[in-house]
C-alpha positions as CSV (number, residue, x, y, z in Angstrom):
1,M,-15.6,62.7,-25.1
2,L,-18.5,65.2,-25.6
3,K,-17.1,66.2,-29.0
4,G,-17.1,62.6,-30.1
5,F,-20.8,62.2,-29.0
6,R,-21.7,65.5,-30.7
7,D,-20.1,64.3,-33.9
8,F,-21.9,61.0,-33.7
9,A,-25.3,62.7,-33.0
10,I,-24.8,65.2,-35.8
11,R,-23.8,62.6,-38.3
12,G,-27.4,61.9,-39.0
13,N,-28.1,58.3,-37.8
14,V,-29.2,59.4,-34.4
15,I,-31.4,62.2,-35.8
16,D,-32.9,59.7,-38.3
17,L,-33.6,57.2,-35.5
18,A,-35.2,59.9,-33.3
19,I,-37.4,61.0,-36.2
20,G,-38.4,57.4,-36.8
21,I,-39.3,56.8,-33.2
22,I,-41.4,60.0,-33.0
23,M,-43.2,59.1,-36.3
24,G,-43.7,55.6,-35.1
25,A,-45.3,56.8,-31.9
26,A,-47.6,59.1,-33.8
27,F,-48.4,56.3,-36.3
28,G,-49.2,54.0,-33.3
29,K,-51.7,56.6,-32.0
30,I,-53.4,56.9,-35.4
31,V,-53.7,53.1,-35.7
32,T,-55.1,52.8,-32.1
33,S,-57.7,55.4,-33.0
34,L,-58.4,53.7,-36.3
35,V,-59.0,50.4,-34.6
36,N,-61.0,51.7,-31.6
37,D,-63.0,54.4,-33.3
38,I,-63.5,53.3,-36.9
39,I,-63.0,49.5,-37.3
40,M,-64.3,47.9,-34.1
41,P,-67.6,49.8,-33.8
42,P,-69.0,48.4,-37.1
43,I,-67.7,44.9,-36.3
44,G,-69.4,45.1,-32.9
45,L,-72.6,46.3,-34.5
46,I,-72.6,43.4,-37.0
47,L,-71.9,40.9,-34.2
48,G,-74.9,42.2,-32.2
49,R,-73.9,45.5,-30.6
50,V,-70.8,44.1,-28.9
51,D,-68.3,46.7,-27.5
52,F,-65.0,44.8,-27.8
53,S,-63.3,47.1,-25.3
54,N,-65.8,45.9,-22.7
55,L,-65.4,42.2,-23.2
56,F,-63.8,40.7,-20.1
57,I,-64.0,37.9,-17.6
58,S,-64.0,38.7,-13.9
59,L,-61.8,36.3,-12.1
60,S,-63.3,37.1,-8.7
61,G,-66.6,35.5,-9.6
62,V,-68.5,38.8,-9.1
63,A,-70.3,40.3,-12.2
64,Y,-69.4,43.8,-13.1
65,P,-71.1,46.0,-15.8
66,S,-67.8,47.2,-17.3
67,V,-64.0,46.8,-17.2
68,A,-63.8,50.2,-15.5
69,A,-66.2,49.1,-12.8
70,A,-64.2,45.9,-12.2
71,K,-60.9,47.8,-12.1
72,E,-62.4,50.4,-9.7
73,A,-63.5,47.5,-7.4
74,G,-60.0,46.0,-7.6
75,A,-61.2,42.8,-9.2
76,P,-58.8,40.8,-11.4
77,T,-60.0,40.5,-15.0
78,L,-59.1,38.9,-18.2
79,N,-59.7,41.7,-20.8
80,Y,-59.9,39.6,-24.0
81,G,-61.8,42.4,-25.8
82,L,-58.9,44.8,-25.3
83,F,-56.5,42.0,-26.4
84,L,-58.5,41.6,-29.6
85,N,-58.2,45.3,-30.3
86,T,-54.4,45.1,-29.7
87,I,-54.1,42.2,-32.1
88,I,-55.9,44.1,-34.8
89,E,-53.7,47.1,-34.2
90,F,-50.6,44.9,-34.6
91,V,-51.9,43.4,-37.8
92,I,-52.5,46.9,-39.2
93,V,-49.1,48.2,-38.2
94,A,-47.4,45.0,-39.5
95,F,-49.3,45.4,-42.8
96,A,-48.3,49.1,-43.1
97,V,-44.7,48.5,-42.2
98,Y,-44.4,45.6,-44.7
99,F,-46.1,47.3,-47.6
100,F,-44.8,50.9,-47.1
101,I,-41.3,50.3,-45.7
102,V,-40.0,46.8,-46.2
103,Q,-41.2,46.1,-49.7
104,P,-40.1,49.5,-51.2
105,Y,-36.7,49.2,-49.4
106,T,-36.2,45.7,-50.8
107,R,-37.1,46.9,-54.3
108,L,-34.5,49.7,-54.0
109,K,-31.9,47.4,-52.7
110,K,-32.3,44.9,-55.6
111,G,-31.9,47.8,-58.1
112,E,-28.4,48.7,-56.7
113,P,-25.7,46.8,-58.5
114,A,-22.9,45.3,-56.3
115,P,-19.7,47.3,-56.5
116,A,-17.3,45.8,-59.0
117,N,-14.2,44.1,-57.4
118,T,-12.9,42.7,-60.7
119,K,-12.0,44.1,-64.1
120,P,-11.3,42.3,-67.4
121,C,-7.7,41.8,-68.5
122,P,-7.2,43.8,-71.7
123,F,-4.9,41.1,-73.1
124,C,-6.7,37.8,-72.3
125,A,-10.2,39.0,-71.3
126,T,-10.3,37.0,-68.0
127,D,-11.6,38.7,-64.8
128,I,-8.8,39.8,-62.5
129,P,-8.9,41.8,-59.2
130,I,-9.1,45.6,-59.7
131,A,-5.9,46.2,-57.8
132,A,-3.9,43.7,-59.9
133,K,-0.7,45.1,-61.5
134,R,-0.1,41.9,-63.5
135,C,-2.6,39.4,-64.9
136,P,-2.3,36.0,-63.1
137,H,-3.5,34.2,-66.3
138,C,-1.4,35.7,-69.1
139,T,1.2,37.5,-66.9
140,S,0.8,40.7,-68.9
141,N,1.7,44.0,-67.1
142,L,-1.3,46.1,-66.4
143,D,-0.6,49.8,-66.1
């Protein structure tokens, strides 16, 4: 049983998957930093010095100066600013995955011809299965 698992793991698919997960996690951290540290501050400045990570609604009715203060007090909050940051992160990741993975993969797949499962009969020129020993159209022997 362990030998079968070892063979499966060494075959490459599991290793490729593990590398993909690790790279995806690292890419996610980069995108999070890009959104929180590069994209959202200028947008917040343009919209009147708004810090999106601090946009929230306190459901308890008490006003708090920040999300951290509300959480420290144990107040329930709707953190719509953090939600906007997450939406922007998702759009960036979706854009990157589409243009850097899906589109090139699709182009590569279109370039591969389908494997041939027929061949022309040398006597009547009709398409016949590759494994055929006799042409079904002209009944010629194919050796």
